[in-house]
Steps between C-alpha positions, in 0.01 A plus 500: 500500500554152369848425358483329155671160497656341191264215384786316321874519517572542127453880478807666357618634828505148637726386211761760467706375796495145374588610159814699643592183677475295197707758305778475762490116473525493107767767483299787372624847640187651644658724767372827347147348476521370859607851619194659328272245650615542858507887461137474390408325812509138378582199710749216455350154399335331791613156589143376511271578208137528556475694828235770522627852484352847454428605138774706354412870400442549129835694455711197639311252287577717193869507587493116542334453164768701326784323678379163422498586130843647522630199688380273215726679260816416680699215338629221731870394439388142578248487220722298261565225761130492606280516202127423522412385142503119458731504190751717682489276812550179305795664319654596835473136623776276360358196674136543394352165524411319177137473418339166542542287186246238591150482618498658842434289805200554734552597857334230710192598695641402829809714434284798420294433818803510708614827329159663572517400859870600527424842368208547744676369803819718434286806438301447822808445713644837391161706528509597868863635487471683170638853531670422834881572525732182519579565869121484569442177323787338683385637836132386467608152392761464772260618765253211407775224466478499123857587401644393284165530334334162442127565539222747490545831686282519811400776758457229772750587779630808334605774755262797460784754488657311197154483332476875529857561378453268189112484420399239253379609172151602608329395191655144497539408862133413550514224251867404485622434852498127599213540738280669223571318185176372348562443121716718279392875511513719204838635395625646178772232484218247431256736315756546211551131441119468486490771240765327301277189488219708370722667248625167366143358491383781289792579280747202518866541513507744205326768710615850450579763771193681388290181572637500859412887525147426395473214754608722781235752411239233483590287803745663732356758754735805494522502879660155482799636309810652652817697401584448137173314434283779642692764291466291180135456582463876528676553172263255328207697626672822379526355146863411510577174315755241588799481526489876577280407796820374657691816458266802542550642841570159638775504748426142607591345173794315635333372813381136553158507356560338162685218681194391705312466177745253334413157657238367255716602216766258634275227617333469152833464313682203668845464371485802274635807684539703192135482430407568854726811509349628163144461637590662835661793302170574327324509834763707679540789261145620570638631832883466515819571323861373528575318831124478586450305170803281571332401831205352318716328221746354766224363701308339203806340356607359835147363560479355152836329578349352817170396328696292257581262806866442419677785675590592851472853656848588383446412152163696515671810615759464219233467249344822630831682457524394149202719397648810681761740346809410700620849526173615668468576871238223528744231371749641742260484798410146430869398486567698823224309671618159373876584590394621847300190571779270390763677722312482820341213702314760719203650301474805739857590388395471137208724556719755687738503203220559244338772708829677519536492133142572399348672783501837311219381282133524576377179665268421205775555241566189297881504545538434876218252481659321223822473696314364806285252294805354331686478825205329682442247225876417463544469883190271540619274228149421385355432842148639521491625849849644486418679170193690625631561846841639377319716238264653760756533779735717300243784495416750213193380292433201731176368347611536149833333564337217702250444222757467214727281720205278593397475128839380388558271804150361454564413144822319586319315777277355233172431684292648778565231754865578473439831661493502887144483624542804725531710185226363301224395750422865636430598136189266498516490117337835483614819351319846542527746214320780334586366153161405363407136473785387751399596850525195729646298223699184615864456414423156339259680268767749411737211436241351255462831325863560469564140383254548227670806379828311488339212319345735241832663442669166446238411229553818289670433174 
């Protein structure tokens, strides 16, 4: 007899453990519901979403469905400090940046080219060690003479026993180790910026969240979505409309997914963090709430500040914090990362401190990654190699953190030839993607397209 296997990992029984974990994090008392789940034979949240598992019996799936709906009725005591609506977020931010009072500037094409390259290089650096524990990342790099991390990971010279103990990300290693890189392979950290380009081409900066939802259904293969994005996609197909798509049976709504979609919103609003954050908010609420939305707004605002060409990395991080409610856990995580980086010369010590403070969260949750990203950028002080290598060497969501760090550091570098050749040459000016119309596109072409969007925004009355 053949055992049925789950085709996807967003069935109710896959989600309850994650929602119970989310409830514990945001202060909801779900102890009785947890007891009922485990007594019914349910499992805790796995640390790695997406693994194949036997299909659940119908009775367990029914219990999971009921418990998810009951969990949704529990009020979080943190809700007042962590609103999702834009008006409430603005009201909670006493230092919300002033809207631009003059015609916006245009981000230079060369600066945008560097940002695209930086995002790709940082993402690619983190791909082979995504999902590995911190001790594994350190061991693999040390064994090949690459610690502190300063270049691509490699399997050359790696002891077989160590490779067996800490196997590379099997989907990524064939295209992301130093000896294998041949252009930029597909990754959701690059797919989503491409989709943002399409969104702005079709609808302009006044797009709605519903416009983004329709774009996804038209252009984004469902199998290229993960965590909160996959749940929201499923919700759309079930007839649920945004922003409820972010809330309905979506325990990943405070993970990092919205943050990886924020770059183009920032790049196309140079010197206007407020407008960038507002645009990122309309994007983020399709899939995320609370801290998950703040990740997108923070990133967009920081990148907008960098795109203006007058700030250093520390000013960019400060600009990002101004669009996040200061009493939120996200703002606290960013502040913790900055403070840890300023207090220590040794970045490994910084990382150990952050893992001790935030290690209880899932490795894709936005909060530990926000703390690490802020620490990496602060500690590197604008240096490109230092930024991407620190962001990746700290673990957790390595490719996403490397991508965002590379995007900001690339913008600050200002031009492609300011980035070390060892990071840009292997990309071969070629990006693989399943987003229609973009496969094998060059980063120079993407810079042209993004520059055109920025120019069109500047000419709007």
